[in-house]
C-alpha positions as CSV (number, residue, x, y, z in Angstrom):
1,M,18.7,20.9,2.0
2,G,21.5,23.3,3.4
3,A,25.3,22.2,4.2
4,K,24.6,21.5,7.9
5,S,21.7,19.4,7.1
6,Q,23.5,17.4,4.5
7,M,26.3,17.0,6.8
8,M,23.9,15.7,9.5
9,R,22.3,13.1,7.3
10,F,25.6,11.9,6.2
11,L,26.6,11.4,9.8
12,F,23.3,9.8,10.7
13,V,23.9,7.4,8.0
14,L,27.8,6.8,8.6
15,G,26.4,6.3,12.4
16,I,23.9,3.8,11.7
17,R,26.3,1.7,9.6
18,G,28.6,1.8,12.5
19,G,31.2,4.0,11.2
20,L,31.5,6.2,14.1
21,R,31.8,3.8,16.8
22,S,35.2,5.1,17.9
23,L,33.4,8.5,19.3
24,S,31.8,8.4,22.5
25,D,28.2,9.3,23.0
26,E,28.7,12.6,24.1
27,T,31.0,13.7,21.4
28,Y,28.9,12.2,18.7
29,I,25.7,14.1,20.1
30,K,27.7,17.5,20.3
31,L,28.6,16.8,16.4
32,M,25.1,15.9,15.4
33,Y,23.5,18.8,17.4
34,F,25.9,21.6,15.9
35,C,25.2,20.0,12.5
36,R,21.6,20.3,13.1
37,F,21.0,23.8,15.2
38,G,24.3,25.5,14.1
39,K,25.4,25.9,17.6
40,K,27.0,24.4,20.4
41,I,25.1,22.2,22.8
42,D,25.2,23.0,26.6
43,L,25.3,19.6,28.3
44,K,26.5,21.2,31.7
45,D,23.4,23.3,32.1
46,P,20.7,22.3,29.5
47,V,17.8,24.4,29.1
48,T,15.9,23.6,26.0
49,F,13.8,20.6,25.2
50,N,16.3,19.3,22.8
51,E,19.4,19.8,24.9
52,K,17.6,18.3,27.9
53,L,16.8,15.3,25.8
54,Q,20.5,14.8,25.0
55,W,21.5,15.0,28.4
56,L,18.8,12.3,29.4
57,K,20.5,10.3,26.5
58,I,23.7,10.1,28.2
59,H,22.7,10.3,32.2
60,D,19.2,8.5,32.2
61,R,19.6,4.8,31.5
62,A,17.3,2.9,33.6
63,P,17.2,-0.8,32.5
64,I,13.5,-0.8,31.9
65,Y,14.0,1.7,29.0
66,T,15.2,-1.4,27.0
67,T,12.0,-3.1,27.5
68,L,9.9,0.1,26.7
69,V,11.3,0.6,23.3
70,D,11.4,-3.2,22.3
71,K,8.1,-3.2,20.2
72,Y,7.5,-6.7,21.1
73,A,8.6,-7.0,24.6
74,V,6.6,-3.6,25.4
75,K,3.3,-5.2,24.6
76,K,3.5,-7.5,27.6
77,Y,4.6,-4.5,29.9
78,V,1.7,-2.0,28.7
79,S,-0.9,-5.0,28.7
80,D,0.2,-5.7,32.7
81,V,-0.2,-2.0,33.5
82,I,-3.4,-1.1,31.4
83,G,-4.8,-4.0,30.1
84,E,-4.5,-6.6,27.1
85,K,-7.6,-4.7,25.4
86,Y,-5.3,-1.9,24.4
87,I,-2.8,-4.2,22.7
88,I,-2.9,-4.4,18.8
89,P,-3.5,-8.3,18.0
90,G,-0.3,-10.2,16.9
91,Y,0.5,-12.9,14.3
92,G,3.8,-13.9,15.5
93,V,7.5,-12.9,16.3
94,W,10.7,-14.4,14.4
95,D,14.4,-14.0,14.6
96,T,14.5,-14.0,11.0
97,F,12.5,-13.4,7.8
98,D,12.6,-16.8,6.3
99,E,11.0,-18.2,9.4
100,I,7.9,-16.4,8.6
101,D,5.1,-18.9,6.9
102,L,3.6,-16.2,4.8
103,E,0.7,-18.5,4.0
104,R,-0.6,-18.4,7.3
105,L,-0.7,-14.7,7.5
106,P,-4.0,-12.9,6.5
107,D,-4.4,-11.1,3.3
108,R,-3.6,-7.7,5.0
109,F,-1.1,-7.4,8.0
110,V,1.8,-5.3,9.3
111,L,5.5,-6.5,9.6
112,K,7.9,-4.5,11.9
113,C,11.0,-5.0,13.6
114,S,11.3,-5.0,17.3
115,H,14.4,-2.9,17.5
116,D,14.5,0.0,15.2
117,S,12.5,2.9,13.4
118,G,11.7,2.3,9.6
119,G,11.8,-1.5,9.6
120,L,8.2,-1.4,8.6
121,Y,6.2,-3.0,5.7
122,I,2.2,-2.6,5.7
123,C,0.8,-5.4,3.5
124,R,-2.7,-4.4,2.3
125,D,-3.0,-7.1,-0.4
126,K,-0.9,-10.3,0.2
127,K,-1.2,-11.1,-3.6
128,Q,0.7,-7.7,-4.6
129,M,3.5,-8.2,-2.1
130,D,6.8,-8.2,-3.3
131,V,8.5,-10.9,-1.2
132,K,12.1,-10.3,-2.5
133,A,11.9,-6.6,-1.8
134,V,10.2,-6.8,1.7
135,R,12.8,-9.5,2.6
136,K,15.7,-7.2,1.6
137,K,14.0,-4.5,3.6
138,I,13.5,-6.1,6.9
139,N,16.7,-8.1,6.6
140,R,18.5,-4.8,6.1
141,S,16.9,-3.6,9.3
142,L,17.7,-6.6,11.4
143,K,21.5,-5.9,10.5
144,R,21.7,-2.5,12.0
145,N,21.8,-1.5,15.7
146,Y,19.3,1.7,15.9
147,Y,21.4,2.8,18.8
148,W,24.3,4.3,16.6
149,A,22.3,6.4,14.7
150,G,21.2,9.0,17.4
151,R,23.1,7.3,20.2
152,E,19.5,6.7,22.1
153,W,20.7,4.0,24.9
154,P,17.6,2.4,25.3
155,Y,17.8,0.8,21.7
156,K,21.6,-0.6,22.4
157,N,20.7,-4.0,23.7
158,V,17.0,-4.6,22.1
159,P,17.2,-8.0,20.2
160,P,16.4,-7.5,16.7
161,R,12.9,-9.4,15.8
162,I,10.1,-9.4,13.3
163,L,6.6,-9.1,14.3
164,A,3.4,-9.5,12.4
165,E,0.5,-7.6,13.7
166,K,-3.1,-7.0,12.7
167,Y,-3.6,-4.3,9.8
168,M,-5.7,-1.6,11.5
169,E,-8.1,0.8,9.7
170,E,-10.5,3.1,10.4
171,S,-14.2,2.5,9.3
172,V,-13.8,5.5,6.4
173,D,-10.2,4.7,5.2
174,E,-8.3,8.0,5.5
175,G,-5.3,6.5,6.9
176,L,-4.6,6.3,10.8
177,T,-4.5,9.1,13.0
178,D,-1.7,9.0,15.6
179,Y,-2.0,10.8,19.1
180,K,1.2,11.4,20.6
181,F,1.1,12.5,24.2
182,Y,4.4,14.4,25.4
183,C,4.5,13.4,29.1
184,F,6.7,14.8,31.9
185,N,7.1,12.8,35.0
186,G,3.5,11.4,34.4
187,I,1.7,14.6,33.4
188,P,0.8,15.3,29.7
189,R,1.5,18.6,29.0
190,F,0.4,18.6,25.2
191,L,0.2,16.4,22.3
192,Y,0.5,16.1,18.6
193,I,-1.8,14.4,16.2
194,S,-0.4,13.3,12.9
195,K,-2.0,11.9,9.8
196,G,-0.6,10.5,6.3
197,L,3.1,9.9,7.7
198,E,3.6,7.1,4.9
199,D,4.0,10.1,2.4
200,H,5.9,13.0,3.8
201,K,4.6,15.4,1.1
202,T,0.8,14.9,2.2
203,A,1.5,14.2,5.9
204,Q,0.2,16.5,8.6
205,I,1.3,17.1,12.1
206,S,-0.2,19.8,14.7
207,F,0.6,20.4,18.4
208,L,-2.5,20.7,20.4
209,S,-2.9,21.5,23.9
210,M,-4.5,19.4,26.5
211,D,-7.7,21.4,26.2
212,W,-7.7,20.5,22.5
213,K,-6.7,23.9,21.2
214,M,-4.0,24.5,18.6
215,E,-0.6,25.3,20.0
216,R,1.6,28.3,18.8
217,F,4.4,26.2,17.8
218,R,5.0,23.6,15.2
219,R,7.6,21.4,13.7
220,D,9.7,22.8,10.5
221,D,9.5,19.5,8.6
222,F,5.8,18.9,8.4
223,R,2.8,21.2,7.4
224,P,0.2,21.7,10.1
225,F,-3.4,20.7,9.8
226,E,-5.5,23.6,8.4
227,R,-7.9,23.5,11.2
228,V,-8.3,21.8,14.5
229,P,-9.2,17.9,13.8
230,E,-12.3,16.6,15.7
231,R,-11.6,15.7,19.2
232,P,-11.8,11.8,19.8
233,S,-14.6,10.8,22.1
234,G,-12.0,8.4,24.0
235,F,-9.7,11.4,24.8
236,E,-10.0,11.5,28.6
237,E,-9.4,8.0,29.0
238,M,-6.3,8.3,26.6
239,E,-5.1,11.0,28.8
240,K,-5.2,8.6,31.5
241,I,-3.4,5.9,29.8
242,A,-0.9,8.4,29.0
243,R,-0.4,9.4,32.7
244,R,-0.1,5.8,33.7
245,L,2.6,4.7,31.3
246,S,4.5,7.8,31.9
247,K,4.9,7.8,35.6
248,G,8.1,8.2,37.1
249,I,9.9,8.9,33.7
250,P,11.4,12.4,33.2
251,F,10.1,12.4,29.8
252,V,8.5,10.1,27.4
253,R,5.9,10.5,24.4
254,V,3.1,8.2,24.7
255,D,1.9,7.0,21.4
256,L,-1.7,6.1,20.9
257,Y,-4.7,5.2,18.3
258,F,-8.1,5.8,18.5
259,I,-9.8,3.3,16.0
260,N,-13.5,3.2,15.3
261,G,-14.2,3.9,19.2
262,H,-11.2,1.9,20.6
263,I,-8.1,2.9,21.9
264,Y,-4.7,1.0,21.0
265,F,-1.4,1.4,22.4
266,S,1.3,2.1,19.6
267,E,4.8,2.9,21.4
268,L,6.7,4.7,23.7
269,T,9.3,7.1,22.6
270,F,11.9,8.8,24.8
271,S,13.8,11.1,22.3
272,P,11.5,12.4,19.6
273,C,13.5,12.8,16.4
274,S,16.5,11.7,18.4
275,G,16.5,15.1,20.2
276,F,17.1,16.9,17.1
277,M,13.6,18.5,16.4
278,R,13.4,22.1,15.3
279,F,10.4,24.1,16.4
280,I,8.9,27.1,14.8
281,P,9.1,29.5,16.7
282,E,12.6,28.6,18.0
283,E,11.8,29.8,21.4
284,A,9.4,27.2,21.9
285,D,12.4,24.9,22.5
286,R,13.2,26.7,25.7
287,E,9.7,26.9,27.0
288,I,9.1,23.3,26.5
289,G,12.4,22.2,28.2
290,G,11.1,24.0,31.0
291,Y,8.8,20.9,31.7
292,I,11.5,18.7,32.2
293,Q,13.1,18.3,35.8
294,L,16.9,17.0,35.4
């Protein structure tokens, strides 16, 4: 890890702990951007995808965005827009870990926090669950405000809660595949698919065009798929869902699952990698940025 990457990680950790709250959003973003890309950000005339995401962080703050990133509240919103059948079944929502009656949960389930990224526990066998360790992890997530890490405004006022969901799996358990549609004012331009994200060493991510061909660009922090995965039979319906959920928003990533022939909603993301994603080749950042109309 280079010096700039180490500095960015340090700032990220310091930021999420609230140590840099005296810095304005713009100053913090400029500092983080320089550490990530080794150059100054142009917020007056942004051109690249990452620059425009940073501009949107500061200037596009529609109140509905708070609901859309709230992993609990967004379920009703999405259900109202596309239908309840696309929502992963839930078992409950709580303000504190100790309110959860674990005995009433099934042997397999997922716990996640409503307000952040990373406050997650996947239980595949309740008998093997280290309750003390899970409590510690969840409580740590409940105490932090994810907004301070990357100054992603939508997260600032999301109430911290814990929700339990059904454990989802493919008929052949190889781990779930994510389908993440990059949508610009209601138009999905491309997507990326990912698999095995629980383990960074074995995880795979590749960008695909909407006609299901491998894009020429990729992320610098994950290995791509060696070949184009099979196109899901529900892809056309998934595209329609992505269009409906992203309508009227300059940019949002619509994340979906296709599990055993059924589409499920995952989440909405306004700033992938908080707007600090490095592309290979580098010029792809500028090309993708052209889709965002500010």
